[in-house]
C-alpha positions as CSV (number, residue, x, y, z in Angstrom):
1,M,25.7,-55.1,22.0
2,Q,26.0,-58.3,23.9
3,D,27.2,-61.4,22.0
4,Q,24.1,-63.3,22.6
5,E,21.9,-60.5,21.4
6,Q,24.1,-60.2,18.1
7,A,23.9,-64.0,17.6
8,E,20.0,-63.9,17.8
9,I,20.1,-61.0,15.4
10,R,22.3,-63.1,13.1
11,L,20.1,-66.2,13.4
12,E,17.1,-64.1,12.6
13,F,18.9,-62.6,9.6
14,A,19.7,-66.2,8.4
15,R,16.1,-67.3,8.7
16,L,14.8,-64.0,7.0
17,K,17.4,-64.5,4.1
18,Q,16.1,-68.0,3.5
19,E,12.5,-66.9,3.7
20,H,13.3,-64.2,1.1
21,A,14.9,-66.5,-1.2
22,D,11.8,-68.9,-0.8
23,F,9.5,-66.0,-1.8
24,D,11.7,-65.4,-4.9
25,A,11.4,-69.1,-5.9
26,A,7.7,-69.1,-5.2
27,I,7.0,-65.8,-7.2
28,Q,9.1,-67.3,-10.1
29,A,6.8,-70.4,-10.1
30,M,3.7,-68.3,-10.0
31,I,4.8,-66.3,-12.8
32,S,5.7,-69.2,-15.0
33,T,2.3,-70.9,-14.4
34,G,0.4,-67.9,-15.2
35,C,-0.8,-67.1,-11.9
36,D,-3.2,-64.2,-11.0
37,P,-1.1,-61.0,-11.3
38,L,-2.5,-59.5,-8.0
39,Q,-1.2,-62.5,-6.1
40,V,2.3,-62.1,-7.6
41,Q,2.1,-58.4,-6.9
42,R,1.1,-59.2,-3.2
43,M,4.1,-61.8,-3.1
44,K,6.4,-59.1,-4.2
45,K,5.3,-56.6,-1.7
46,K,5.9,-59.3,1.1
47,K,9.5,-59.9,-0.4
48,L,10.1,-56.4,-0.5
49,A,9.3,-55.9,3.3
50,L,11.4,-58.9,4.1
51,K,14.3,-57.2,2.2
52,D,13.7,-53.9,4.3
53,R,13.8,-55.9,7.5
54,L,16.9,-57.8,6.5
55,R,18.6,-54.4,5.7
56,E,17.5,-53.2,9.3
57,L,19.1,-56.2,10.7
58,E,22.3,-55.8,8.6
59,D,22.5,-52.3,9.9
60,S,22.2,-53.3,13.5
61,I,24.9,-56.0,13.0
62,I,27.5,-53.9,11.3
63,P,28.4,-50.9,13.3
64,D,28.6,-47.5,11.8
65,I,32.3,-46.4,11.3
66,I,33.0,-42.8,10.7
67,A,35.9,-42.5,8.3
């Protein structure tokens, strides 16, 4: 993997990690204000999708090492 490609992946990873944290804060705010449970569930689903994408990016950054 080229250095530029890896840098782009790391940048996207950092952006998505911040977005994941923002979703977490938004979900907590929605719960505390008694928002519609369906909206909360949708936000949680989006947050989970972000977590899956973060895991994919992390796997592409960290090489597989066979012990």
